[in-house]
VEXSELUM-787921 format. One record per residue: residue in three letters; x, y, z of N, C-alpha, C in turn. Coordinates in nm, 2 decimals, decimal comma. Example, Ala and Ser with C-alpha at 12.3 -4.5 7.8 and 13.67 -1.06 7.14 Angstrom:
2
+------+--------+--------+--------+--------+--------+--------+--------+--------+--------+
: type :   n.xx :   n.yy :   n.zz :  ca.xx :  ca.yy :  ca.zz :   c.xx :   c.yy :   c.zz :
+------+--------+--------+--------+--------+--------+--------+--------+--------+--------+
:  Ala :   1,32 :  -0,57 :   0,78 :   1,23 :  -0,45 :   0,78 :   1,32 :  -0,33 :   0,78 :
:  Ser :   1,28 :  -0,22 :   0,71 :   1,37 :  -0,11 :   0,71 :   1,29 :   0,00 :   0,79 :
+------+--------+--------+--------+--------+--------+--------+--------+--------+--------+
REM end
This chain:
83
+------+--------+--------+--------+--------+--------+--------+--------+--------+--------+
: type :   n.xx :   n.yy :   n.zz :  ca.xx :  ca.yy :  ca.zz :   c.xx :   c.yy :   c.zz :
+------+--------+--------+--------+--------+--------+--------+--------+--------+--------+
:  Met :  -0,38 :  -0,54 :   0,00 :  -0,30 :  -0,60 :  -0,08 :  -0,28 :  -0,76 :  -0,06 :
:  Glu :  -0,28 :  -0,84 :  -0,11 :  -0,28 :  -0,96 :  -0,11 :  -0,12 :  -1,03 :  -0,14 :
:  Ala :  -0,06 :  -1,09 :  -0,05 :   0,09 :  -1,18 :  -0,09 :   0,09 :  -1,29 :  -0,03 :
:  Asp :   0,18 :  -1,38 :  -0,09 :   0,21 :  -1,50 :  -0,02 :   0,28 :  -1,47 :   0,11 :
:  His :   0,31 :  -1,55 :   0,20 :   0,34 :  -1,54 :   0,30 :   0,49 :  -1,56 :   0,33 :
:  Cys :   0,54 :  -1,42 :   0,29 :   0,70 :  -1,44 :   0,30 :   0,73 :  -1,26 :   0,35 :
:  Ser :   0,86 :  -1,28 :   0,46 :   0,90 :  -1,18 :   0,54 :   0,94 :  -1,05 :   0,45 :
:  Glu :   1,01 :  -1,10 :   0,33 :   1,03 :  -0,98 :   0,25 :   0,93 :  -0,89 :   0,23 :
:  Val :   0,83 :  -0,94 :   0,20 :   0,69 :  -0,85 :   0,13 :   0,66 :  -0,72 :   0,22 :
:  Leu :   0,65 :  -0,69 :   0,34 :   0,64 :  -0,55 :   0,39 :   0,75 :  -0,49 :   0,38 :
:  Pro :   0,86 :  -0,49 :   0,38 :   0,96 :  -0,41 :   0,40 :   1,01 :  -0,35 :   0,24 :
:  Arg :   0,95 :  -0,44 :   0,17 :   0,96 :  -0,42 :   0,02 :   0,83 :  -0,33 :  -0,02 :
:  Val :   0,73 :  -0,32 :   0,04 :   0,59 :  -0,25 :   0,01 :   0,63 :  -0,12 :   0,13 :
:  Leu :   0,68 :  -0,09 :   0,19 :   0,71 :   0,03 :   0,27 :   0,85 :   0,09 :   0,18 :
:  Gly :   0,88 :   0,04 :   0,17 :   1,04 :   0,09 :   0,06 :   1,02 :   0,10 :  -0,01 :
:  Ile :   0,89 :   0,09 :  -0,15 :   0,85 :   0,21 :  -0,23 :   0,78 :   0,28 :  -0,17 :
:  Gly :   0,73 :   0,34 :  -0,09 :   0,67 :   0,46 :  -0,02 :   0,79 :   0,55 :   0,01 :
:  Ala :   0,87 :   0,48 :   0,07 :   1,00 :   0,55 :   0,11 :   1,04 :   0,65 :   0,00 :
:  Gln :   1,04 :   0,56 :  -0,06 :   1,15 :   0,64 :  -0,21 :   1,12 :   0,74 :  -0,26 :
:  Gln :   0,96 :   0,77 :  -0,19 :   0,87 :   0,87 :  -0,23 :   0,84 :   0,96 :  -0,14 :
:  Ser :   0,91 :   0,96 :  -0,02 :   0,93 :   1,03 :   0,10 :   0,73 :   1,02 :   0,16 :
:  Leu :   0,70 :   0,92 :   0,13 :   0,58 :   0,87 :   0,18 :   0,57 :   0,82 :   0,31 :
:  Ile :   0,50 :   0,88 :   0,40 :   0,49 :   0,81 :   0,58 :   0,39 :   0,78 :   0,57 :
:  Pro :   0,32 :   0,63 :   0,55 :   0,21 :   0,60 :   0,61 :   0,14 :   0,65 :   0,75 :
:  Ser :   0,01 :   0,69 :   0,77 :  -0,03 :   0,72 :   0,89 :  -0,11 :   0,59 :   0,96 :
:  Thr :  -0,11 :   0,50 :   0,92 :  -0,10 :   0,37 :   0,94 :  -0,05 :   0,22 :   0,87 :
:  Ile :  -0,04 :   0,12 :   0,95 :  -0,01 :   0,02 :   0,84 :  -0,07 :  -0,12 :   0,88 :
:  Ala :  -0,14 :  -0,22 :   0,84 :  -0,20 :  -0,31 :   0,93 :  -0,19 :  -0,42 :   0,86 :
:  Tyr :  -0,16 :  -0,54 :   0,87 :  -0,11 :  -0,69 :   0,81 :  -0,21 :  -0,79 :   0,91 :
:  Glu :  -0,23 :  -0,87 :   0,84 :  -0,30 :  -1,01 :   0,88 :  -0,24 :  -1,12 :   0,83 :
:  Cys :  -0,21 :  -1,23 :   0,86 :  -0,15 :  -1,38 :   0,83 :  -0,24 :  -1,44 :   0,85 :
:  Glu :  -0,30 :  -1,51 :   0,70 :  -0,39 :  -1,60 :   0,74 :  -0,34 :  -1,70 :   0,63 :
:  Tyr :  -0,27 :  -1,85 :   0,68 :  -0,25 :  -1,98 :   0,62 :  -0,13 :  -1,92 :   0,54 :
:  Glu :  -0,15 :  -1,94 :   0,39 :  -0,05 :  -1,91 :   0,31 :  -0,02 :  -1,73 :   0,27 :
:  Arg :  -0,11 :  -1,65 :   0,31 :  -0,15 :  -1,55 :   0,25 :  -0,15 :  -1,44 :   0,37 :
:  Leu :  -0,05 :  -1,33 :   0,31 :  -0,05 :  -1,21 :   0,36 :  -0,15 :  -1,12 :   0,33 :
:  Arg :  -0,18 :  -1,06 :   0,39 :  -0,30 :  -0,90 :   0,40 :  -0,24 :  -0,79 :   0,46 :
:  Ile :  -0,21 :  -0,70 :   0,34 :  -0,18 :  -0,61 :   0,37 :  -0,27 :  -0,43 :   0,39 :
:  Glu :  -0,24 :  -0,35 :   0,44 :  -0,32 :  -0,24 :   0,44 :  -0,23 :  -0,14 :   0,48 :
:  Val :  -0,19 :  -0,02 :   0,37 :  -0,10 :   0,10 :   0,44 :  -0,20 :   0,23 :   0,40 :
:  Asp :  -0,23 :   0,33 :   0,46 :  -0,27 :   0,45 :   0,50 :  -0,20 :   0,52 :   0,49 :
:  Ile :  -0,21 :   0,61 :   0,35 :  -0,16 :   0,73 :   0,33 :  -0,20 :   0,87 :   0,30 :
:  Gly :  -0,22 :   0,92 :   0,38 :  -0,31 :   1,09 :   0,32 :  -0,26 :   1,20 :   0,27 :
:  Gly :  -0,40 :   1,22 :   0,18 :  -0,30 :   1,29 :   0,12 :  -0,27 :   1,32 :  -0,03 :
:  Leu :  -0,28 :   1,16 :  -0,04 :  -0,24 :   1,12 :  -0,22 :  -0,31 :   1,14 :  -0,33 :
:  Glu :  -0,20 :   1,20 :  -0,41 :  -0,32 :   1,23 :  -0,52 :  -0,35 :   1,07 :  -0,59 :
:  Ala :  -0,41 :   1,06 :  -0,68 :  -0,51 :   0,97 :  -0,72 :  -0,41 :   0,86 :  -0,85 :
:  His :  -0,32 :   0,95 :  -0,89 :  -0,21 :   0,89 :  -1,00 :  -0,13 :   0,88 :  -0,94 :
:  Thr :  -0,07 :   0,95 :  -0,85 :   0,01 :   0,91 :  -0,72 :   0,05 :   0,75 :  -0,73 :
:  Gly :  -0,11 :   0,77 :  -0,66 :  -0,15 :   0,62 :  -0,58 :  -0,17 :   0,51 :  -0,68 :
:  Ala :  -0,21 :   0,54 :  -0,78 :  -0,14 :   0,44 :  -0,94 :  -0,10 :   0,39 :  -0,94 :
:  Leu :   0,05 :   0,55 :  -0,96 :   0,13 :   0,46 :  -0,95 :   0,23 :   0,39 :  -0,87 :
:  Leu :   0,18 :   0,39 :  -0,78 :   0,24 :   0,30 :  -0,65 :   0,19 :   0,18 :  -0,66 :
:  Ala :   0,07 :   0,17 :  -0,71 :   0,03 :   0,05 :  -0,64 :   0,07 :  -0,04 :  -0,77 :
:  Ala :   0,08 :   0,02 :  -0,86 :   0,21 :  -0,05 :  -1,03 :   0,32 :  -0,13 :  -0,96 :
:  Arg :   0,34 :   0,00 :  -0,92 :   0,53 :  -0,09 :  -0,84 :   0,53 :  -0,22 :  -0,77 :
:  Ile :   0,41 :  -0,16 :  -0,66 :   0,37 :  -0,26 :  -0,56 :   0,33 :  -0,39 :  -0,62 :
:  Glu :   0,26 :  -0,40 :  -0,73 :   0,24 :  -0,52 :  -0,80 :   0,32 :  -0,58 :  -0,87 :
:  Arg :   0,42 :  -0,51 :  -0,90 :   0,57 :  -0,60 :  -0,96 :   0,66 :  -0,68 :  -0,86 :
:  Ile :   0,59 :  -0,68 :  -0,69 :   0,73 :  -0,73 :  -0,62 :   0,67 :  -0,86 :  -0,60 :
:  Ile :   0,73 :  -0,95 :  -0,67 :   0,76 :  -1,07 :  -0,67 :   0,64 :  -1,15 :  -0,61 :
:  Ser :   0,61 :  -1,12 :  -0,47 :   0,51 :  -1,21 :  -0,35 :   0,38 :  -1,21 :  -0,36 :
:  Val :   0,38 :  -1,06 :  -0,42 :   0,24 :  -0,99 :  -0,41 :   0,14 :  -1,09 :  -0,53 :
:  Arg :   0,05 :  -1,06 :  -0,49 :  -0,10 :  -1,16 :  -0,58 :  -0,17 :  -1,03 :  -0,61 :
:  Ser :  -0,19 :  -0,94 :  -0,54 :  -0,30 :  -0,84 :  -0,54 :  -0,30 :  -0,74 :  -0,46 :
:  Val :  -0,30 :  -0,59 :  -0,56 :  -0,32 :  -0,47 :  -0,51 :  -0,42 :  -0,38 :  -0,56 :
:  Glu :  -0,52 :  -0,31 :  -0,47 :  -0,62 :  -0,23 :  -0,47 :  -0,62 :  -0,07 :  -0,40 :
:  Leu :  -0,65 :  -0,05 :  -0,47 :  -0,62 :   0,13 :  -0,45 :  -0,77 :   0,17 :  -0,39 :
:  Val :  -0,77 :   0,21 :  -0,28 :  -0,92 :   0,28 :  -0,19 :  -0,88 :   0,41 :  -0,21 :
:  Ala :  -0,96 :   0,49 :  -0,28 :  -0,94 :   0,65 :  -0,26 :  -1,03 :   0,65 :  -0,16 :
:  Gly :  -1,02 :   0,81 :   0,00 :  -1,07 :   0,83 :   0,05 :  -1,21 :   0,90 :  -0,08 :
:  Leu :  -1,34 :   0,92 :   0,06 :  -1,40 :   0,98 :  -0,04 :  -1,46 :   1,12 :   0,00 :
:  Ala :  -1,39 :   1,18 :   0,02 :  -1,39 :   1,30 :   0,04 :  -1,27 :   1,36 :  -0,05 :
:  Pro :  -1,25 :   1,48 :  -0,14 :  -1,17 :   1,51 :  -0,22 :  -1,00 :   1,54 :  -0,16 :
:  Pro :  -0,92 :   1,53 :  -0,24 :  -0,79 :   1,51 :  -0,13 :  -0,77 :   1,65 :  -0,05 :
:  Ser :  -0,73 :   1,63 :   0,07 :  -0,68 :   1,76 :   0,14 :  -0,59 :   1,69 :   0,24 :
:  Pro :  -0,51 :   1,76 :   0,31 :  -0,42 :   1,70 :   0,42 :  -0,46 :   1,58 :   0,53 :
:  Gly :  -0,63 :   1,54 :   0,55 :  -0,66 :   1,49 :   0,63 :  -0,73 :   1,38 :   0,55 :
:  Ser :  -0,75 :   1,37 :   0,42 :  -0,78 :   1,29 :   0,33 :  -0,70 :   1,15 :   0,34 :
:  Thr :  -0,74 :   0,99 :   0,29 :  -0,63 :   0,98 :   0,29 :  -0,67 :   0,83 :   0,18 :
:  Asn :  -0,59 :   0,75 :   0,14 :  -0,59 :   0,69 :   0,04 :  -0,53 :   0,55 :   0,08 :
:  Lys :  -0,58 :   0,40 :   0,04 :  -0,54 :   0,32 :   0,15 :  -0,47 :   0,24 :  -0,01 :
:  Ile :  -0,38 :   0,18 :   0,03 :  -0,34 :   0,09 :  -0,10 :  -0,31 :  -0,08 :   0,00 :
+------+--------+--------+--------+--------+--------+--------+--------+--------+--------+
REM end
């Protein structure tokens, strides 16, 4: 996802997952100029749940875009979905 450079974006994104008791396996972010790029990897997430989370993240004030990337294998305990 991409967002404006704002210190509150990352905690808000992670808070949405925490409300669903989801713990990311990896979190990566990069600051460029006035933008923040965030990648959150959650294993075993169903496509419908991922779409709902992505829609909620899109409603965060500073978020510019969200892309849901499903793992290549069918959902299993080791598969991943990235938001």
